[in-house]
Each structure stands twice: as C-alpha cells, then as structure tokens.
ZAMARTI-485598 format. One record per residue: x, y, z of N, C-alpha, C in turn; chain. Coordinates in Angstrom, 2 decimals. Atoms other than C-alpha are relative to their C-alpha. Example, Ala and Ser with C-alpha at 12.3 -4.5 7.8 and 13.67 -1.06 7.14 Angstrom:
2
REC      n.x      n.y      n.z     ca.x     ca.y     ca.z      c.x      c.y      c.z  chaine
REC     0.89    -1.19     0.00    12.30    -4.50     7.80     0.90     1.20     0.00       A
REC    -0.82    -1.19    -0.06    13.67    -1.06     7.14    -0.77     1.09     0.73       A
This chain:
271
REC      n.x      n.y      n.z     ca.x     ca.y     ca.z      c.x      c.y      c.z  chaine
REC     0.85    -1.20     0.00     0.00     0.00     0.00     0.88     1.25     0.00       A
REC    -0.81    -1.21     0.12     1.40     3.39    -1.00    -0.22     0.91     1.20       A
REC     0.07    -0.93    -1.12     2.13     6.03     1.60    -0.90     1.17    -0.35       A
REC     0.87    -1.15     0.21    -0.42     8.81     2.02     0.84     1.24    -0.32       A
REC    -0.69    -1.25     0.30     0.56    12.18     0.56     0.07     0.88     1.24       A
REC     0.08    -0.82    -1.22    -0.57    13.97     3.72    -0.55    -0.87     1.13       A
REC     0.48     0.72    -1.18    -0.92    12.43     7.16     0.08     0.94     1.19       A
REC     0.09    -0.83    -1.19    -2.05    14.36    10.22    -0.30    -0.90     1.19       A
REC     0.14     0.88    -1.17    -1.64    12.64    13.59    -0.10     0.82     1.28       A
REC     0.22    -0.58    -1.33    -3.10    13.93    16.87     0.35     1.48     0.04       A
REC    -0.32    -1.42     0.08    -2.85    17.58    15.82    -0.86     0.79     0.99       A
REC     0.67    -0.84    -0.99    -3.71    20.02    18.60     0.56     1.41    -0.09       A
REC    -0.43    -1.39     0.01    -3.62    23.81    18.61    -0.78     0.79     1.04       A
REC     0.58    -0.91    -0.97    -4.23    26.19    21.50     0.65     1.36    -0.18       A
REC    -0.54    -1.35     0.16    -3.85    29.94    21.09     0.33     0.64     1.35       A
REC    -0.18    -0.64    -1.31    -4.07    30.79    24.79     0.51    -0.94     1.08       A
REC    -0.48     0.95    -0.98    -2.83    27.64    26.51    -1.07    -0.55     0.91       A
REC     1.10     0.45    -0.85    -6.25    27.05    28.06    -1.04    -0.81    -0.79       A
REC     1.00     0.67     0.83    -8.74    26.12    25.33     0.63    -0.38    -1.33       A
REC    -0.56     0.48     1.25    -8.05    24.18    22.15    -0.85     0.42    -1.19       A
REC     0.67    -0.27     1.27    -8.91    25.45    18.68    -0.08    -1.30    -0.81       A
REC    -0.01     1.35     0.57    -8.01    21.91    17.49     0.38    -0.97     1.09       A
REC    -0.27     0.99    -1.04    -7.99    18.78    19.62     0.15    -1.39    -0.62       A
REC    -0.27     1.39     0.37    -6.34    15.50    18.63    -0.58    -0.38    -1.37       A
REC     0.53     0.22     1.35    -7.18    15.73    14.91     0.94    -0.92    -0.78       A
REC    -0.79     0.95     0.79    -6.01    12.82    12.74    -0.75    -0.36    -1.28       A
REC     0.56     0.44     1.27    -6.61    12.01     9.06     1.13    -0.10    -1.02       A
REC    -0.99     0.07     1.08    -4.80    11.32     5.80    -0.68     0.30    -1.32       A
REC     0.48    -0.31     1.35    -5.16    12.32     2.14     0.92    -0.67    -1.00       A
REC    -0.75     0.70     1.02    -4.08    10.34    -0.88     0.28     0.92    -1.19       A
REC    -0.28    -0.81     1.19    -2.52    11.76    -4.10    -1.24     0.10    -0.90       A
REC     1.12    -0.22     0.92    -5.19    13.28    -6.34    -1.37    -0.02     0.65       A
REC     1.29     0.08    -0.68    -7.93    12.97    -3.71    -0.56     1.40     0.26       A
REC     0.69    -1.26    -0.26   -10.49    15.79    -3.34    -0.79    -0.16     1.29       A
REC     0.61     0.14    -1.32   -11.45    16.18     0.32    -0.57     1.35     0.42       A
REC     0.65    -1.20    -0.51   -13.95    18.72     1.65     0.01    -0.02     1.51       A
REC    -0.01    -0.17    -1.44   -13.69    20.02     5.19    -1.15     0.93     0.35       A
REC     1.17    -0.82    -0.33   -17.00    21.25     6.61    -0.13     0.14     1.51       A
REC     0.23    -0.30    -1.41   -18.09    22.71     9.93    -0.43     1.43     0.14       A
REC     0.51    -1.35    -0.21   -19.68    25.81    11.37     1.15     0.98     0.24       A
REC    -1.01    -1.02    -0.29   -17.82    29.09    11.91     0.60    -0.25     1.37       A
REC    -0.68     0.24    -1.26   -15.22    28.69    14.61     0.29    -1.45     0.30       A
REC    -0.23     1.43    -0.23   -15.01    24.93    14.19     1.48    -0.37    -0.04       A
REC    -1.43     0.26     0.06   -11.27    25.16    13.47     0.52    -0.31    -1.40       A
REC    -0.40     0.36     1.37   -11.16    24.71     9.68     1.22     0.79    -0.45       A
REC    -1.13    -0.82     0.44    -8.84    27.64     8.94     1.25    -0.29     0.82       A
REC    -1.14     0.35    -0.86    -6.63    26.79    11.90     0.65    -1.29    -0.47       A
REC    -0.54     1.28     0.46    -6.25    23.25    10.62     0.83     0.17    -1.25       A
REC    -0.74    -0.19     1.24    -5.20    24.33     7.14     1.33     0.71     0.25       A
REC    -1.21    -0.77    -0.26    -2.68    26.81     8.52     1.01    -0.75     0.87       A
REC    -0.93     0.86    -0.73    -1.22    24.24    10.90     0.69    -0.98    -0.95       A
REC    -0.58     0.95     0.95    -0.66    21.88     7.97     1.20     0.60    -0.72       A
REC    -1.13    -0.60     0.71     1.53    24.33     6.07     0.86     0.90     0.90       A
REC    -0.77    -0.72    -1.02     2.84    25.92     9.29     0.01     1.51    -0.19       A
REC     0.20    -1.44    -0.11     1.55    29.40     8.69    -0.21     0.36     1.46       A
REC     0.00    -0.09    -1.46     0.78    28.90    12.36     0.56    -1.31     0.54       A
REC    -0.66     1.17    -0.56     2.59    26.47    14.63    -0.98    -0.83     0.84       A
REC     0.83     0.86    -0.87     0.67    23.49    16.08     0.57    -0.04     1.41       A
REC    -0.44     0.18    -1.38     0.80    23.04    19.83     0.62    -1.39     0.18       A
REC    -0.54     1.35    -0.04     1.34    19.30    19.42    -0.55    -0.78    -1.18       A
REC     0.43     0.84     1.11     0.92    16.50    16.91     1.02     0.03    -1.13       A
REC    -0.95     0.16     1.11     2.64    15.53    13.67    -0.74     0.15    -1.33       A
REC     0.48    -0.13     1.38     1.99    16.61    10.07     1.09    -0.55    -0.92       A
REC    -0.95     0.60     0.92     3.72    14.41     7.50    -0.49     0.25    -1.42       A
REC     0.36    -0.34     1.38     3.69    15.68     3.90     1.09    -0.50    -0.94       A
REC    -0.93     0.55     0.98     5.31    13.84     1.02     1.19    -0.69     0.68       A
REC    -1.02     0.76    -0.71     7.20    11.69     3.49     0.83     0.79     0.98       A
REC    -0.81    -0.84    -0.88     8.56    14.63     5.53    -0.83     0.49     1.17       A
REC     0.62    -0.55    -1.20     7.73    15.67     9.07     0.09     1.53    -0.07       A
REC    -0.01    -1.45     0.18     6.69    19.31     8.58     0.51     0.73     1.23       A
REC    -0.42    -0.66    -1.24     7.33    20.16    12.22     1.50     0.02     0.21       A
REC    -1.45     0.07    -0.19    10.99    19.23    11.95     0.76     0.87    -0.99       A
REC    -0.66    -0.76     1.06    11.71    21.44     8.93     0.23     1.44     0.42       A
REC    -0.34    -1.39    -0.29    13.41    24.80     9.23     0.60     0.64    -1.26       A
REC    -0.67    -0.77     1.03    14.55    27.51     6.85    -0.23    -0.51    -1.41       A
REC     0.05     0.41     1.39    15.34    26.28     3.36    -0.81    -1.28    -0.19       A
REC     0.72     1.27     0.14    13.93    22.79     3.96    -1.51     0.21     0.10       A
REC     1.42    -0.32    -0.10    10.57    24.22     5.04    -0.48     0.69    -1.27       A
REC     0.35    -0.70     1.23    10.54    26.50     2.03    -0.15    -0.98    -1.17       A
REC     0.08     1.00     1.06    11.21    23.54    -0.28    -1.28    -0.81     0.12       A
REC     1.22     0.78    -0.19     8.35    21.56     1.26    -1.24     0.81    -0.38       A
REC     1.15    -0.85     0.29     5.97    24.50     0.91    -0.17     0.25    -1.50       A
REC     0.14    -0.15     1.45     6.71    24.70    -2.83    -1.11    -0.89    -0.54       A
REC     0.91     1.00     0.53     4.59    21.60    -3.34    -1.34    -0.01     0.74       A
REC     1.22    -0.10    -0.79     1.81    22.70    -0.96    -0.56     1.41    -0.18       A
REC     0.52    -1.32     0.34    -0.14    25.59    -2.46    -1.18     0.36     0.90       A
REC     1.09    -0.50    -0.84    -2.64    27.75    -0.57    -0.86     0.96    -0.80       A
REC     0.97    -0.91     0.60    -5.78    29.44    -1.87    -0.83     0.61     1.12       A
REC     0.58    -0.71    -1.13    -7.30    32.09     0.38    -1.39     0.54    -0.32       A
REC     1.33    -0.59     0.15   -10.83    33.31     0.95     0.10     1.44    -0.50       A
REC    -0.15    -1.41     0.37    -9.61    36.91     0.59     0.91     0.21    -1.20       A
REC    -0.76     0.00     1.26    -7.63    36.07    -2.60     1.50     0.21     0.19       A
REC    -1.42    -0.30    -0.23    -4.31    37.53    -1.30     0.74     0.35    -1.28       A
REC    -0.65    -0.48     1.22    -3.54    39.19    -4.61     0.58     1.39     0.25       A
REC    -0.51    -1.36     0.00    -1.45    42.29    -5.16    -0.87     0.79    -0.97       A
REC     1.05    -0.61     0.82    -4.25    44.51    -6.42     0.54     0.94    -1.06       A
REC    -0.56    -0.93     0.98    -1.99    46.98    -8.25     0.80    -0.71    -1.08       A
REC    -0.71     0.79     1.01    -0.28    44.17   -10.18    -1.00    -0.68    -0.91       A
REC     0.92     0.67     0.91    -1.75    42.47   -13.21    -0.08    -1.49     0.31       A
REC     0.25     1.41    -0.28    -2.97    38.89   -13.34     1.24    -0.85    -0.18       A
REC    -1.20     0.79     0.27     0.22    37.51   -14.87     1.02     0.16     1.12       A
REC    -0.96    -0.24    -1.08     2.39    39.14   -12.21    -0.43    -0.71     1.29       A
REC     0.50     0.70    -1.18     0.17    37.72    -9.48     0.21    -1.50    -0.11       A
REC    -0.21     1.44     0.18     0.37    34.23   -10.94     1.46    -0.35     0.17       A
REC    -1.43     0.27    -0.10     4.15    34.43   -11.20     0.49    -0.03     1.45       A
REC    -0.39     0.07    -1.41     4.30    34.95    -7.43    -0.02    -1.43     0.53       A
REC    -0.01     1.40    -0.37     3.57    31.26    -7.21     1.36    -0.66    -0.19       A
REC    -1.36     0.54     0.23     7.18    30.72    -8.34     1.02     0.52     1.00       A
REC    -0.96    -0.62    -0.92     8.74    32.72    -5.50     0.72    -1.03     0.86       A
REC    -0.64     1.02    -0.81     9.43    29.58    -3.49     1.14    -0.70    -0.70       A
REC    -1.07     0.63     0.79    11.73    28.41    -6.29     1.16     0.95    -0.27       A
REC    -0.98    -1.00     0.39    13.77    31.62    -6.47     0.82     0.46     1.19       A
REC    -0.80    -0.61    -1.05    16.55    33.29    -4.50    -0.72     1.26     0.50       A
REC     0.61    -1.20    -0.56    15.60    36.20    -2.27     0.18     1.20    -0.93       A
REC    -0.28    -1.12     0.89    17.24    38.64    -4.69    -0.87    -0.08    -1.26       A
REC     0.80     0.15     1.22    15.52    37.24    -7.80    -1.47     0.25     0.29       A
REC     1.39    -0.24    -0.36    12.21    37.28    -5.99    -0.28     1.46     0.23       A
REC     0.19    -1.42    -0.28    12.63    40.85    -4.77     0.00     0.83    -1.28       A
REC    -0.10    -0.74     1.27    13.52    42.00    -8.29    -0.98    -0.52    -1.05       A
REC     0.98     0.59     0.93    10.74    39.90    -9.90     0.67    -0.48    -1.28       A
REC    -0.71     0.55     1.14    13.19    38.13   -12.16    -0.50    -1.42    -0.25       A
REC     0.56     1.31     0.35    11.48    35.22   -13.90     0.53    -0.44    -1.36       A
REC    -0.46     0.54     1.28    12.64    32.96   -16.70    -1.14    -0.01    -1.00       A
REC     1.02     0.10     1.04    10.84    32.71   -20.02    -0.86    -1.25     0.21       A
REC     0.76     1.24    -0.28     9.85    29.17   -19.04    -1.03     0.24     1.09       A
REC     0.95    -0.31    -1.08     8.25    30.47   -15.84    -1.14     0.88    -0.51       A
REC     1.04    -0.85     0.55     6.39    33.16   -17.75    -0.97    -0.80    -0.85       A
REC     0.87     0.85     0.83     5.09    30.57   -20.20    -0.87    -0.89     0.89       A
REC     0.78     0.81    -0.95     4.00    28.37   -17.28    -1.14     0.81     0.60       A
REC     1.04    -0.86    -0.56     2.10    31.32   -15.84    -1.12     0.24    -1.02       A
REC     1.02    -0.14     1.05     0.34    31.91   -19.16    -0.82    -1.28    -0.13       A
REC     0.71     1.28     0.10    -0.52    28.22   -19.31    -0.98    -0.18     1.15       A
REC     0.88     0.11    -1.16    -1.96    28.35   -15.80    -1.21     0.91    -0.15       A
REC     1.12    -0.90     0.26    -4.07    31.36   -16.75    -0.96    -0.61    -1.02       A
REC     0.84     0.66     1.00    -5.32    29.45   -19.77    -0.81    -1.13     0.61       A
REC     0.70     1.12    -0.63    -6.23    26.46   -17.61    -1.23     0.46     0.78       A
REC     1.14    -0.50    -0.76    -8.57    28.63   -15.53    -0.84     1.00    -0.81       A
REC     0.80    -0.85     0.87    -9.96    30.55   -18.51     0.22     1.49     0.20       A
REC    -0.27    -1.41    -0.29    -8.26    33.84   -17.61     1.12     0.57    -0.85       A
REC    -1.14    -0.46     0.79    -5.65    34.21   -20.36    -0.23     1.39    -0.59       A
REC     0.26    -1.31     0.59    -7.39    37.26   -21.85     0.14     1.13     1.03       A
REC    -0.16    -0.99    -1.06    -6.99    39.03   -18.49     1.43     0.04     0.55       A
REC    -1.38     0.10    -0.48    -3.24    38.42   -18.23     0.57     1.35     0.41       A
REC    -0.58    -1.31    -0.27    -2.43    42.14   -18.27    -1.01     0.96     0.64       A
REC     0.99    -0.79    -0.72    -5.51    43.32   -16.36     0.37     0.06     1.47       A
REC    -0.30    -0.13    -1.43    -4.87    44.71   -12.89    -1.00    -0.78     0.83       A
REC     0.85     0.84    -0.84    -6.23    42.55   -10.12    -1.17     0.78     0.59       A
REC     1.09    -0.77    -0.59    -8.30    45.39    -8.69    -1.12     0.30    -1.00       A
REC     1.05    -0.17     1.01   -10.29    45.46   -11.94    -0.76    -1.30    -0.27       A
REC     0.63     1.30     0.19   -11.38    41.82   -11.66    -1.14    -0.21     0.99       A
REC     1.06     0.39    -0.91   -14.53    40.38   -10.14     0.53    -0.99     1.03       A
REC    -0.43     0.95    -1.02   -14.38    38.17    -7.07     0.30    -1.37    -0.56       A
REC    -0.22     1.31     0.60   -14.73    35.01    -9.10     1.25    -0.04    -0.85       A
REC    -1.21    -0.07     0.82   -12.00    36.13   -11.51     1.24     0.05     0.88       A
REC    -1.14    -0.07    -0.92    -9.68    36.98    -8.61     0.32    -1.39     0.55       A
REC    -0.25     1.31    -0.56   -10.15    33.52    -7.17     0.58    -0.94    -1.04       A
REC    -0.61     0.81     1.06    -9.36    31.94   -10.54     1.46     0.35    -0.18       A
REC    -1.42    -0.39     0.01    -6.12    33.94   -10.52     0.71    -0.68     1.16       A
REC    -0.58     0.70    -1.14    -5.50    32.48    -7.07     0.26    -1.47    -0.30       A
REC    -0.19     1.39     0.38    -5.96    29.00    -8.49     1.17    -0.13    -0.97       A
REC    -1.11     0.02     0.95    -3.60    29.76   -11.39     1.33     0.18     0.72       A
REC    -1.24    -0.21    -0.79    -1.00    31.03    -8.90     0.38    -1.28     0.73       A
REC    -0.27     1.28    -0.66    -1.36    27.74    -7.01     0.53    -1.02    -1.00       A
REC    -0.40     0.99     1.00    -1.03    25.66   -10.19     1.43     0.20    -0.46       A
REC    -1.33    -0.26     0.52     2.16    27.37   -11.28     1.08    -0.41     1.00       A
REC    -0.95     0.54    -0.98     3.79    26.15    -8.06     0.36    -1.45    -0.29       A
REC    -0.16     1.43     0.25     3.55    22.62    -9.49    -0.22    -0.78     1.30       A
REC     0.20     0.59    -1.33     1.96    21.46    -6.21    -0.43    -1.45    -0.05       A
REC     0.57     1.32    -0.22     1.20    18.00    -4.94    -1.32     0.11     0.75       A
REC     1.17    -0.22    -0.84    -1.44    19.44    -2.60    -0.42     1.46    -0.07       A
REC     0.56    -1.34    -0.11    -3.73    22.47    -2.69    -0.86     0.06     1.26       A
REC     0.82    -0.30    -1.15    -5.13    23.82     0.58    -0.84     1.22    -0.34       A
REC     0.88    -1.11     0.37    -8.15    26.03    -0.11    -0.88     0.36     1.20       A
REC     0.71    -0.45    -1.19    -9.58    28.06     2.77    -1.20     0.84    -0.39       A
REC     1.26    -0.66     0.36   -13.22    28.95     2.06     0.13     0.75    -1.34       A
REC    -0.29    -0.70     1.27   -12.43    29.72    -1.62    -1.22     0.59    -0.67       A
REC     1.21    -0.53     0.65   -16.07    30.45    -2.54    -0.90     0.73     0.98       A
REC     0.84    -0.56    -1.06   -17.29    32.08     0.67    -0.69     1.30    -0.41       A
REC     0.56    -1.31     0.36   -17.87    35.51    -0.90    -0.48     0.07    -1.44       A
REC     0.35     0.02     1.41   -18.87    34.40    -4.39    -1.47    -0.37    -0.22       A
REC     1.36     0.38     0.37   -22.25    34.10    -6.11     0.01    -1.45    -0.47       A
REC     0.05     1.43     0.36   -23.48    30.59    -7.05     0.70    -0.34    -1.31       A
REC    -0.64     0.31     1.28   -22.30    30.76   -10.66     1.52     0.05     0.12       A
REC    -1.45    -0.11    -0.17   -18.80    32.00    -9.77     0.53    -1.11     0.89       A
REC    -0.40     1.09    -0.89   -18.65    29.43    -6.97     0.15    -1.30    -0.77       A
REC    -0.06     1.22     0.80   -19.39    26.64    -9.44     1.22     0.00    -0.91       A
REC    -1.16    -0.10     0.89   -16.71    27.88   -11.85     1.29    -0.28     0.78       A
REC    -1.19     0.21    -0.81   -14.10    28.00    -9.08     0.13    -1.46     0.43       A
REC    -0.05     1.40    -0.44   -15.03    24.56    -7.77     0.29    -0.94    -1.17       A
REC    -0.29     0.81     1.19   -14.95    23.14   -11.31     1.50    -0.02    -0.27       A
REC    -1.44    -0.06     0.26   -11.36    24.34   -11.70     0.79    -0.76     1.05       A
REC    -0.67     0.76    -1.04   -10.32    22.88    -8.37    -0.17    -1.50    -0.23       A
REC     0.25     1.42     0.27   -11.93    19.56    -9.26     0.82    -0.48    -1.18       A
REC    -0.80     0.35     1.17   -10.16    19.58   -12.62     1.47    -0.17     0.39       A
REC    -1.39     0.13    -0.47    -6.83    20.14   -10.87     0.20    -1.34     0.68       A
REC    -0.09     1.27    -0.69    -7.55    17.08    -8.77    -0.04    -1.18    -0.96       A
REC     0.24     1.18     0.83    -8.81    14.72   -11.43     0.87    -0.06    -1.25       A
REC    -0.79     0.00     1.23    -6.82    15.80   -14.50     1.49     0.17     0.27       A
REC    -1.42    -0.27    -0.29    -3.56    16.97   -12.90     0.51    -0.84     1.16       A
REC    -0.42     0.86    -1.09    -3.51    14.56    -9.96     0.42     0.73     1.26       A
REC    -0.34    -0.80    -1.18    -3.24    17.32    -7.35    -1.03    -0.26     1.10       A
REC     0.92     0.18    -1.12    -4.74    16.47    -3.97    -0.52     1.36     0.45       A
REC     0.61    -1.26    -0.45    -7.13    19.14    -2.68    -0.69    -0.21     1.34       A
REC     0.71    -0.06    -1.27    -8.24    19.85     0.88    -0.67     1.36     0.05       A
REC     0.75    -1.24     0.20   -10.99    22.47     0.64    -0.99     0.18     1.15       A
REC     0.97    -0.30    -1.06   -12.78    24.01     3.62    -1.16     0.79    -0.60       A
REC     1.20    -0.58     0.59   -16.35    25.01     2.83    -1.08     0.19     1.06       A
REC     1.23    -0.15    -0.76   -19.41    26.44     4.53    -1.17    -0.61    -0.76       A
REC     1.11     0.42     0.84   -21.58    25.40     1.61    -0.02    -1.53    -0.10       A
REC     0.05     1.46    -0.06   -22.53    21.79     2.36    -0.29    -0.60    -1.37       A
REC     0.39     0.57     1.29   -24.08    21.27    -1.07     1.19    -0.12    -0.95       A
REC    -1.18     0.07     0.84   -20.81    22.07    -2.83     0.95    -1.10     0.49       A
REC    -0.85     1.05    -0.56   -18.89    19.78    -0.48    -0.47    -1.37    -0.46       A
REC     0.54     1.31     0.38   -21.19    16.87    -1.30     0.08    -0.23    -1.51       A
REC    -0.01     0.16     1.46   -21.24    17.53    -5.04     1.39    -0.24    -0.57       A
REC    -1.32     0.01     0.62   -17.50    17.90    -5.62     1.01    -0.95     0.64       A
REC    -1.07     0.70    -0.71   -15.63    15.86    -3.04    -0.06    -1.51    -0.18       A
REC    -0.09     1.46    -0.11   -14.44    12.27    -2.94    -0.32    -0.44     1.42       A
REC     0.18     0.32    -1.42   -14.62    12.40     0.85    -0.24     1.29     0.76       A
REC     0.33    -1.16    -0.82   -15.99    14.78     3.47     0.46    -0.24     1.43       A
REC    -0.39     0.03    -1.40   -14.45    15.50     6.88    -0.80     1.06     0.74       A
REC     0.87    -0.89    -0.75   -16.71    17.08     9.49     0.68     0.41     1.30       A
REC    -0.70    -0.53    -1.16   -15.16    19.33    12.13    -0.98     0.76     0.88       A
REC     0.89    -0.68    -0.95   -17.00    20.49    15.24     0.78     0.29     1.27       A
REC    -0.70    -0.41    -1.22   -15.48    22.47    18.12     1.44    -0.53     0.03       A
REC    -1.40     0.37     0.07   -11.98    21.62    16.93     0.29    -1.48    -0.05       A
REC    -0.18     1.44     0.05   -12.55    17.88    16.70    -0.74    -0.59    -1.19       A
REC     0.73     0.71     1.04   -13.46    15.52    13.90    -1.11    -0.82     0.64       A
REC     1.13     0.72    -0.57   -16.92    14.23    14.69    -0.49    -1.11    -0.91       A
REC     0.43     1.03     0.95   -17.56    12.20    11.54     0.61     0.31    -1.36       A
REC    -0.50    -0.18     1.35   -16.70    11.83     7.88    -0.28    -1.22    -0.84       A
REC     0.22     1.13     0.88   -16.98     9.61     4.86    -0.28     0.47    -1.41       A
REC     0.39    -0.35     1.37   -18.14     9.54     1.27    -1.20     0.94     0.05       A
REC     1.14    -0.92    -0.01   -20.65    12.24     0.29    -1.34    -0.69     0.25       A
REC     1.26     0.71    -0.19   -23.43     9.64     0.20    -0.25    -0.38     1.45       A
REC     0.13     0.35    -1.41   -22.75     8.92     3.87    -0.28     1.19     0.90       A
REC     0.23    -1.22    -0.78   -23.17    12.53     4.98    -1.48     0.35    -0.13       A
REC     1.46    -0.12     0.04   -26.90    12.48     5.70    -0.46     1.32     0.62       A
REC     0.53    -1.19    -0.68   -29.15    15.36     6.79     0.15    -0.06     1.52       A
REC    -0.16     0.14    -1.45   -28.95    13.97    10.31     1.43     0.30     0.43       A
REC    -1.40    -0.31    -0.30   -25.15    14.16    10.22     0.22     1.51    -0.04       A
REC    -0.15    -1.45     0.11   -25.29    17.76     9.03    -0.65     0.70     1.19       A
REC     0.71    -0.62    -1.12   -27.83    18.61    11.71     0.78    -0.11     1.30       A
REC    -0.75     0.21    -1.24   -25.46    17.25    14.34     1.20     0.93     0.13       A
REC    -1.20    -0.84    -0.07   -22.62    19.63    13.45    -0.26     1.47    -0.29       A
REC     0.31    -1.39     0.32   -24.38    22.82    12.32    -1.08     0.55     0.90       A
REC     1.08    -0.68    -0.71   -26.37    25.27    14.33    -1.11     0.37    -0.96       A
REC     0.99    -0.35     1.02   -28.09    26.32    11.10    -0.56    -1.28    -0.60       A
REC     0.45     1.35     0.38   -29.87    22.99    10.90    -0.79     0.02    -1.29       A
REC     0.87     0.00     1.17   -32.47    23.90     8.32     0.78     0.28    -1.27       A
REC    -0.81    -0.29     1.18   -29.91    25.42     5.92     0.83    -1.20    -0.40       A
REC    -0.80     1.17     0.29   -27.70    22.36     6.22    -0.80    -1.09    -0.65       A
REC     0.84     1.05     0.55   -30.53    19.95     5.55    -0.47     0.36    -1.40       A
REC     0.43    -0.41     1.33   -31.72    22.01     2.60     1.10    -0.24    -1.01       A
REC    -1.11     0.21     0.91   -28.25    21.87     1.09     0.19    -1.46    -0.33       A
REC    -0.14     1.43     0.22   -28.01    18.12     1.53    -1.12    -0.52    -0.89       A
REC     1.14     0.50     0.76   -31.50    17.52     0.18     0.10     0.38    -1.46       A
REC    -0.10    -0.44     1.38   -30.81    19.56    -2.93     0.94    -0.88    -0.80       A
REC    -0.95     0.84     0.70   -27.77    17.49    -3.83    -0.53    -1.42    -0.14       A
REC     0.53     1.35     0.06   -29.47    14.21    -2.98    -1.10    -0.13    -1.06       A
REC     1.02     0.00     1.04   -32.26    15.21    -5.38     0.59     0.18    -1.39       A
REC    -0.64    -0.19     1.29   -29.70    15.78    -8.13    -0.04     1.42    -0.49       A
REC     0.07    -1.41     0.39   -30.05    19.57    -8.11     1.34     0.64     0.31       A
REC    -1.30    -0.63    -0.20   -26.76    21.40    -8.60    -0.20     1.35     0.68       A
REC     0.12    -1.30    -0.62   -26.03    24.61    -6.68    -0.50     1.08    -0.94       A
REC     0.44    -1.01     0.95   -26.49    26.70    -9.83    -1.47    -0.19    -0.36       A
REC     1.40     0.25     0.31   -29.78    25.02   -10.68    -0.91     0.46     1.13       A
REC     0.82    -0.38    -1.12   -31.07    25.58    -7.19    -0.09     1.52     0.11       A
REC    -0.03    -1.48    -0.09   -30.01    29.26    -7.27    -0.93     0.61    -1.02       A
REC     0.84    -0.55     1.03   -31.99    29.72   -10.45    -1.48    -0.24     0.19       A
REC     1.42     0.29    -0.24   -35.24    28.43    -8.96    -0.73     1.21     0.50       A
C-alpha cells in the first residue's frame, strides 16, 4: 500500500494555553484525492489548514507531507516543502496593483533566491508556465488586467492559477467560494476539481456550503469544536449528520437535500 501524501496525527492547537482550537485531529489524504472540510464558523477549519503548512505552529501533533515531518523542517527545507503545498485564500491575497500575470508568477517565488524574488526576475519558461496556468482557468485574456479590476470570481481563478504554477502535490483552499455568487462558486469549484482529477493534485478544501462539499468531493471530513466528529463519502453525509454539526440545521438539511435530489447549486439558485 502506497504512503499517504498527507498524514495528520493527533494535531492540537491552542492559542491561549487554556482552550483548544483543534484537539487530537487525525486524518490522511491520498494523491489526487479531493477532500472537503466542513463545519460551522469557529469549528477550526482555517486553523487546521494553517497548521498543515505551518503558517501557524501546532501546539502538538505531527503533520507528514510527502514523506517529511513538517514540524521538523526549518529555513530552506521548510521553504522547499511549501513549494509543493499551495494555498488558496478566501480573501484572494492578490497584489491589487499588479496584473494577473504578475500575481500568478508569485507562485514561483518559493523556487527563487531572495534577490531574484525581490527584483521579480522570472525565466521565459516560468512566464510561459504562468500563461498556461491562466489558460487552464480561462483567464488568459486578463493576463495584463490589474487585479483590482477583476470580479471576485475572476480573482479567485487567478488564485488557483497562482497555485497551479507552483507545481503542487497538494492544494489547501480556505473557504475559496465564501464571498462568491453561485455561478462564480461553481466555476471556481470546477477548476479545483479539474486540478484534482486531471492533474492529480490532492485538494483539501474548507467550505461552509454543504451542497458544494457533497457535489465535488471524494470524501468529506466534518469538524466540530476543533474535533473531527464524523466523515466519509458524500453519500454517507446524511441530513442527520449535518444537523449534528451545524447550528443552522435547516440550511444544512436544505443543502443536503438539494444534492441528494440531483439539483446542482447553480440550478437551485436559479429556482
């Protein structure tokens, strides 16, 4: 049996030393697998993603990525590991005064020296890779458009292109469709799913929208009060399961019912 791409063992995070934002979280992700992470606000989804790539330091536990213990890495070795672990943010994290191409090229900074990065020195091959990534997300015609002139959905597609140009093994996406309309949300999720299934990139995507989690994922992990309470294939995440982890019970059940009836998020929005 092949080794998991990502393995999280007994991960715990406390910000104040008294209460835990995460408590004894364990799971694994295989290469190319699309995993949705659901839970109410404050459940610990963002904390979990940031502990995996060490944007914040776990209090205890082990994160193993591509055979390496992330907690043991320092300096250059941590930077090398992060090259293959891309992050997509709810707030896009784009440089608004830069154009789309320049923003995508930032995905190559982990491969460059500090000087080359500071001077924005990129090879022709890297520039071509950035154009290719823009093409993959349908944004090539906006290559020279400033980011502050793009819609939310377009900005997030630039974020995906920036992730793709890193040549990642894993994409961590933190609420990537939280502020988008249903159509833009579907477009963004389609591109993430394509990265998983066509490019073999594993995706761990935190979502508030249960219906999108069930429609797009291979597996769903349910987080409540910093602990995994359940999980499984989308077909196993019943309305009762959703009701057990969400305070907004009726909204959760409605989302599940829509997917179980074969109604896509866009179709439901158009009703």
